[in-house]
N, C-alpha and C positions, 0 to 999 in steps of 0.2 A: 504494500500500500504506500503510495507516494504522498497523498494529501488527505487530511481529515478536516472537514468543515464543522465547526462547533456553533450551534445556533440555540441559544436559550429562548424559550417560548412559554407563554402562559397556557396556550392551548394549541394543539395541532390543527384545530379548525379555524385558526385566524386567517382571514382572507389575504392579509398582507404577507403572511408566511407562504401561502400558496403561490403568490406572485414571485416571491424570492425563489422558491423551489423550481418554478417554471424557468426563471432566468438561469438557474444553475444547470438545468437540463439542456439549455441552449448553448452552453459553453463548449469550446473545442477541446477541453481537457478529456483525456481517455477515461471513460467512466469506470472501467475495471480497476483503475488505480486511484479512485476517488471514493471516499466514504463521507456521508452527510449524517451528523449526529444531532438530532433535535432533542434537547434536554428540557423536560418540563418539571423536573424535580427542584425543590428549593427556590431560593432567590435567583435573580439573574446572575449574580456573582458566584454563588456556590454551584450553579449549573455549569458555569465555565470550568470550574475546578473538576467537576465530575466528568465533563467532556474531555479534558486533558488526560485524565487517568484512563479513560476508555479508548482514547484515540490510538490508532495503529499506524498512522501516516508519519513519515519522517518530517513533514511540515504540517503545522496546524494553522487554520485560518479562522478568525472569529468574525461572525456576522450577526447582526441584530435581526430580529424577525421582521422589522420594518425597513430592511435594506432591499435593494434590487440591483443586480448587475446589468449594466447597460451596454457592455461590449463583450462579444464572445471570447475575446482573448484575455479577459480579466484574470481568471484562475491560472492559466498557463503562465502569464507574465508574472503574477505575484509569487507563484511557486518557484519559478526560475530565479528571481532576484532574492527570495528568502533563502534558498539553498546557497546562493553565491555570497550574500552579505550577512546571513544569519536572521535577518528580520526585514520586513518591508511593509509599507502602507501606501494607499492611494493618496495623492497630494490634495485633492479637492473633493467636495461634494458635488454631485451632478446638479446642474441648473437647467431647468426647462421652463420656457415661457408660459406653458399652459398648466404648470403645477400650481397648487394653491399658494396664496401670498406668503404664508408663514414658512412653508418649505423653501420658497424662493429666497426669502430673506436670510434664513439660516444658511443656505447654500452660498449666497453672495458674501456673507460676512465670515463664513468658514467655521461655524459651530452653532450650537443651540443655547449658548450662554454668553451674552455680551461682556460679562465680567471677565471671562477667560480671554476674550479678545484684548481687553485693556491690561490684564495682568501679563499677557504674553504667553499664555498656555492654551492656545486654541486647539480645537480638534483637527482642523484642516486649514489650508491656506485660503485667505480671502480672495475674492475675485478683483479686489483692488490691487493685488500684487501681480505683476507680470511674471515674475519668477518667485519661487519660494524663498523668502528672506528670514522668516522666523524658524529657527532650528529647534525651538523648545516646544514643539507641538506635543499635545498629550496623545498617548497611544494606548492600545489594548482592546479596541472595539471597532466596529464599523469598518471592517476590511483590514484589520491588523493581522499579518501573517508572520510566523516565527518558526524556526526549527524546534521540533518537539523537545529535544534534549535540553534546550536552553530555558524554555518556560517551565518544563518539568522540574528543573532544579530550584525554582523559586518556592516561596512559602504558599503551598496550595491549601493549607489548613486555614489561612486567613487571606483568602483570595479577593482582590479588588483589581479590576482590569488594568488601571493605570499603574497602581503600585507594583504589581508583579511584572508588568512590562518594563518598568524602570529597574527592577531588581535583576532582570535578565542581563547577562554580561554581553550586551550588543548594542550598537547604535543603529536604530531602524533607518532604512533607506527610503526616502520619498520617491514614489514612482509617478510618472506623468499619466495617471489614470484618475478617474473619478468614480464615486459610488453613490447611488441614490439613497438618501436617508429620508424616509417619509415620516418624519417625527412630528411635523406640524399638523394643523387642523384648526380647531377652535382655540383661540389664544388663551382663554380663561381655563379651559380644560387642560391645556398644556402646562400652565403654571401650577394648577392643582397637582399634576403629576410630578412636576419638579419639586414641589413642597414635600410630597410624600417621599420622594427619593432622598431629599435633603435630611429628613427626619431619620431615615434608615441608615444613610451612609456618610453624610457630610461631617458629623461629629463623632463618628465611630472611633473608639479608642484603639481599635486594631489597625487603623489606617496609618500608612507610612508616608504617603504622598498627600499634599494638601493644595487646593487651588490657591489659597492665600497662606503662605508659610510665614508666620509672624516672627520667625527667627531670621528672616531675610529682609533687610531694610528696603530692597527694591520692590518686594511684594507689598509692603506696607504703603510705600509711596504711590505705587500703581493703584492700590485700593482707594487711597485718598483721591487720586486723580479721577478714577471712575466715578466716585461719589460726587466730586465737584463738577465734573462734566455733565452728569445726569441732572443735578439740581440747577445748574446754570443754563442748560439746554443748548448753548451755542455750539459746542464742539460736536454733539451728535447730529445737529442739523447740518453743519459743515460736511461731516462725513457722508450724510445722506445725499447732499448735492454733489459731492465728489464722485460717489458711486453712481449716481444717476447720469452724470456726464460720461462715465465710462461704459455703463450698461443701462440703457434707458428703461428702467423698471421701477414703478412706483413702490415696489416692495422695500426699496432702500429706506423709504420714509417711515417704515415700522421701527426703525432703529431707536428713535427717542422713546416711544411708548414701551418698547420691549426693555430698554435700559431702565426706565422708571419702574415697571412691574417687577423686574429682576431685583432692583434695589429694595422695593417694598417687601418682596417675597423673602429675601435673605434677612432683612431687618426683623420681620415677624418671626422667622425661623430661629434667629438668635435669641429673641425674647422667649419663645416657646421652650427651647432647649435650656435656657438659663433658669426659667421658672421650674421646669421639670427637675433639674439637678438640685435646685434649692429645696424643693418639696421632698425629694428623696433624702437629702442630707438632714433635714429637720425631722423627718419621720424615723430615721435610723435610730437615734437615741431613745425614742418612745418605744420602739420595738424591743430594744435591749432591756428597757426597764420592765416591760411586760413579761419578757422571757425570764 
């Protein structure tokens, strides 16, 4: 077996998953040398660890159930460069004019979190870039491919896709391909999903990688920059006009409201986590007294 694809999914009946599987079937990769593992057990992170342990391929590729491969050479190209370099990832998200506005915006900016754009830890390259300048992209999902021996040597008991990708002793290679990430839709349902994900993962004590690393002054200053830009609104509007001049799509102008909703979401999330931790710390002595 040459290649194992690991796909966490809530349900095998997901219509987006069916679209992904159809796009895999259309690939030019030899099917007898390819296995597709759809993991419905546990969380999306634990599912990836389960998939790594089950995989038989010399290279493993991580796909989300809402991905779609838009070129038939995707798997063969990613497999080749992963063998050669140890790890590889597609440089951009696919952009389609007829896609929904939120998907188009996320593809244009290069990720589904504008904070990561300002911090310098984006998922993919923005379409504002002619060539990839940011070498500190986050990896581990949405088309991340790596030799199995490298990812298998990381901490699979506390698996988080970005953390383990950074633990692997390899520098991922950006490939001039794109992958469709159909993460958008209704903007409010999207942020509800982001909030739930944040509660589960953002402040998890087992995490080794952090979007904002408070031990690094540059992360703190970039966080302050993001907050300032969002509240003063000028810089997000300038970015929107710059993007529109490059690719004439009104989706660029979602940047300011998405920045604002991201700021509000993380602010409420921090309060939620803080109050939860305070309540737990106050209730602990009472439990000890009762015991």
